[in-house]
N, C-alpha and C positions, 0 to 999 in steps of 0.2 A: 504494500500499499504506499503511495507516494503522499508527501505532505505538500500542500499548495505553498508556494513561495510568496511572501508578502514583502513588498519593497519598503513598506513602512515600519517594518519590525526587523531589528537587528539585535540578535543575541537576547531575544525576550523583551528588549526595550524599543520604544518609538524612536524612529530615526528623526531628528530635528535639525532644521537649518540654524544659522547663526541668530535668525530673527524669531525663532520659536515656532515657525510653521512646520508641519510635518511635510516631507518632501516625497515626490514621486518619481518613479524611474522614467527617464526620457523627458521630464518636464523642468523647465526653469522660468524664472521670472524676469521680465525685462525691467529696466528702470522706470518705465511708465507705468508699472503695475499690472501690465497685461502678461498673459502666461503663453508660452510657446512649448510646442511638442515636436520632438525629432526622434529618429531612430536610425541606428547604424546598421545597414546592410552588409553583414560580414563576408558574404560570398562575393558581391560586387565591390566591397570596400569603399562605399559610398555612405554619406549621411543623407537621410531622406527627410525633407521638411514635411511636416504633418499640418501645420498651421498655427494660428494666433488665436488664443481664446480668452474669454473674459474671467474664466475660473481655473484654478488647478485641476479641479475634478474633471472638467471637460477636456482639458489637454491630457490628463491621464487617461481617460476613456479612449480618445483618439490614439494614444501610444498603445494602449492594450489591443485595440483592433488591429493595428498594423504589426504588432508584435505576433498575435495569433495568425494573421496572414502569411507572415514571412517564416514563422518558426514552428507553427502548428499548435496543437492543445498543449504542449507542456511548455510553452514559451513563459518567460519570467514576466509577470504582469503586476499591475497596482491593484485590480480588482479581481476577485474570483467571478466566474460566470455563474448566473443564477441557476439554481437546480431546476429540473423538469417540473413543470406544473401540472398537478394532477386534478 
């Protein structure tokens, strides 16, 4: 059984930036306050621009979608996929 990887938890502790916000994989904040997402395609050795977003969560979800498309179901993501609805 595999354990889901969570980018905001490192060694059992939440990962925080110097400003106290928790950080997401593939997401950074611009000086303007907007959030950007990008992902590195290791096969082609290029960085793919995913866009600029109003919130860190939106940017993190864009990163997650791209990570799953590039690397499959076992990709390192920020959020787990919701379980099947019954």
